[in-house]
N, C-alpha and C positions, 0 to 999 in steps of 0.2 A: 190761281195765284196771280198776283199783279204787282207791278212796280209801284211802291208807295212813296219812295223818295229817290231823288237823283242829286248827288252832291259832288262838287269839285272843290279843289284846294289849289288855286293857281300858284301860290307860293308855299312850298313844302313846310308843314307844321304851323302855318298861320291859319287865320279864320276860314271857315267853310263858306261856300256859296250854294244855297239850295236852288235847284232849277226845276222847271217843268218839263224841259226837253233838252237833249244834248246830242251832239254828233260823235259817233264812235270812230276814233282814229287808231292808227297802229300803235301809238304809245299809250293809249287809254282814251278817256273822254277829252273832248276838245278843251283846251286851256288848263287841263289838270296837271299840276306840279311841273310846269315848264320853267319855273323859277325856284331858286333855293338860296338860303343864306349859308355862307361858309366862314370859317374862322381864318386866322392869319396863316394857317397851314393848308388852307383850301379844303378842309374837312367839313362835312355837313354840320349844321346846327339844327337841333330839334327841340321840342318841348321836354325831352328827357332831361336836358341840362338847363334850359331856359323856358320855364313854364309860362312866362309872360307872353311868349310867342302866340299863345292861344287867344290873347286879347287884342291882337292886331287884326283889324277888319280889312278885307280885300274886296274891291269892286272891279269888275271887268268893264273896260271902256272899248270903244271901237278901235283905238290904236294903242291900247296898253292897259294899265291898271292904275287904280287909286288905292293907297293904303292909309289907314288912319287908326289912331288910338288915343285914349284920353290923355290930355295934357300936351299934345303935340299938334302942329299944323299938318293938315293933310298933305301927302306927298304923291305926285303923279309920276308914273313910270312908263316910259315909252316902250313899245314893242321893238322899236328900231334902236339897237345899241350902237349902230354905226361902226366906224373903224375903231373898235375897242380892243382892249387886251384880251387874249385868249389864254385860259389856264386849264390845267388838268385838276379836276376836282374829284374828291373821294365820296362815294355813297356806300358806306359799309365796306364790303369786299370788292367793290367795282370802282373803276376809274374811268372818267370820260372828259371830253373837252367841253368847256363852257365859256361864255362871254361875260365880262365883268361890267357892272353898271358904273355910272359916273360917280365922282367923289361926293357930290351933294346927296345923292340917294344913299350911298354907303354911310355917310355921316349920320343921316337920319336914323337908320337902323341901329347904328352903333350907340347913339344917344338913347334910343328907346330901350335897348337891351342892356345898356351899360357894359358893353364889351366890344372890342374891335372886330367888326365883321364886314362882309361885303355881299352884295346881292349878285347872283350869277343867273344867266339864262342859258337854257339848252337850245342851241341852234338846230335847224333842220338837218344839218350835215352830221350831227352827232347821232350815232346809233348804239345806244347802250343796250346790251343784250340781257335778256332775262336769264335766270339760272339755267345752266346747261342741262341739269337733270330733267327739266321740263320744256326745253326749247325744241320746237319741231322744225326749226330752220330759220335762223336770223330774226327771231321774234324780239322786239325791242320794247323798252319801257322808258318813261319819263324819269324824273327824280324821285318817283315813288320808291318805297323801300326795296321792293323786288319784282313786283308784278303790276300790270296795267290797271286792274280794277279789283275792288273788294266788295263782296256781296254778303249781306246778313239778313236773316229772316226776322221780322218783327217778333215772332214768338220765341226766338232764341233769347232775345232781350227780356221778354215777359217771363220766361222760365228762370232766368237769372234773377230778375227783380223779386220773384217770389221768395228767393232765398236771402235777400238782402234786407237789413233793417231800414236802410234809406234807399229808395229807388233812384236809379240814374237814367238819364236820357240816352238815346242812341248815339248822339254826337260824341260821346266819350270814345267810341270805337272808330270814328272817322271813316264810315263806309262810303263808297261811291253809289252803291245801289242797295235799297232796302225793299224787301218783298213782304207783302201781306198775303195771308191765306195759306202760308206754308206752316207745317208743324215746327216746333222748336228743334233747331239744329238739323233740319232736313238738308240744309246746304252742305253738310259734311259728306253726303253721299251722291251729290250731283256730279256727273261726269261731263255732260254737255247740256246746255240749256239754250233756248231760243227766245229772244226778246225783240219784238218787231220783226225786222228782216235780218237781224244779226245773230249769229251763232257764237256762243262763248264756251270755251273749254276750261274746266277746272284744272288747276295746277297742284296746289297744296293748301292745306288748312293754314290759316293765319295764326302764327305764334305771337302772343301779345307781349308788349313791353310795358313800361310803367305809365304810358300816356293815358290809358283808361282811368287812372286814379286822379287825373287832372280835370277840374271843372272848366269846361271850355268857355264859359262866360267870364269867370273871375281869374283864371290862371292859377288857382289855389289847388294844391294836391290834397286828397284824402289820405295819402300815404299808403294805406293798406288795401282799401276796397276800390273796385270789385275783385282784384286779383286774389285776395285771400280766400274769398268764397269760391271763385272759379277754380282755384287749385284743388278744391275738395271733390270736383267732379268733371273737370275738363282738362286734366293732364293728358298729354298725347298717348302715354302708355295705358291710360284708362279708355280713351276714346278709340284708339287704333292699336290695341295691344300687340297685334301680329305684324303690323305694317308701318308703324311710325317711322322706323329707320329708312324705309323706302321713300318717304317724303323728305328725308334729310332733317328730321326732327330729333331733338333730344327727348328722353323719356319723361322729363319734367316740364317740357314746354307747355304753356297754357294756351289752349286753342279757342278762338272765337271768330267766326267768319271764314269765308272761302275766297281764295285768290283766283282771279279769272284772267284769261287771255282771249281777245276777240279773234275769230277766224276769218272774218271779212270786215271791211271798213267802209266808211263814208255814209252809212245809214244813220237815220235819226232814231233815237229811242225816247220815250216820253213817259211821264207819270200816268199810270192807268194801263200801260201795255201789259198784255198777258205774258206770264212766264211759263214756258213749256219745257218740261224736262224731256230731253231726247234720249 
């Protein structure tokens, strides 16, 4: 088994950046989801409500990011927010401190999405904890939904696509790591894996929301698929009939992919690295 894809999403719910290599940090992969858009109540914005977010491209620069989308001038975002406003933002059930971007950047995003919103950054001083059910001791995460990384087997998608009338690409599921050479849904049962010199621990299967119904190039939703088909064979009560509650899952949660936490940091992983199940 080998790593076939590495992806980061510097701004939560915006476009992905495929990489050949990345550094594993305590919050996840370097640059992954350290920025996020929030509404007037400082609650997260995602593709669930604003599917157009998928069409905003992101580029990592030496000192920040570029964002672009059709019909708008490219906007540059500096990593240095300076002496800026600090606010308490909400990411689902968790709250953490974040820094607010300047008015020019916030206007750009508000015009693109046609809603009042602001860009926030997670400073190094913010330590957002992962779910206490799986936290081995002050383990932290970026603005990702709940855990630092998501891994999926290529053959999990292949198994799903066999059941779909119209095949879909892996980017619908927004994984950080994709594995070739594993059987379909093998990741369900991995407890620990090693990639390069980094050991990763599984926490819980990923319960899917509506985002996999959204075409990541157009921002248009298929409305029902692939969730309708996944619901026929990937409900948590079907996959883990005796243990789904131990994972904090509801019996009708639809599962696809596995959430991971790194147990050591600072090492590089790259496409082509062997994946060893420990």
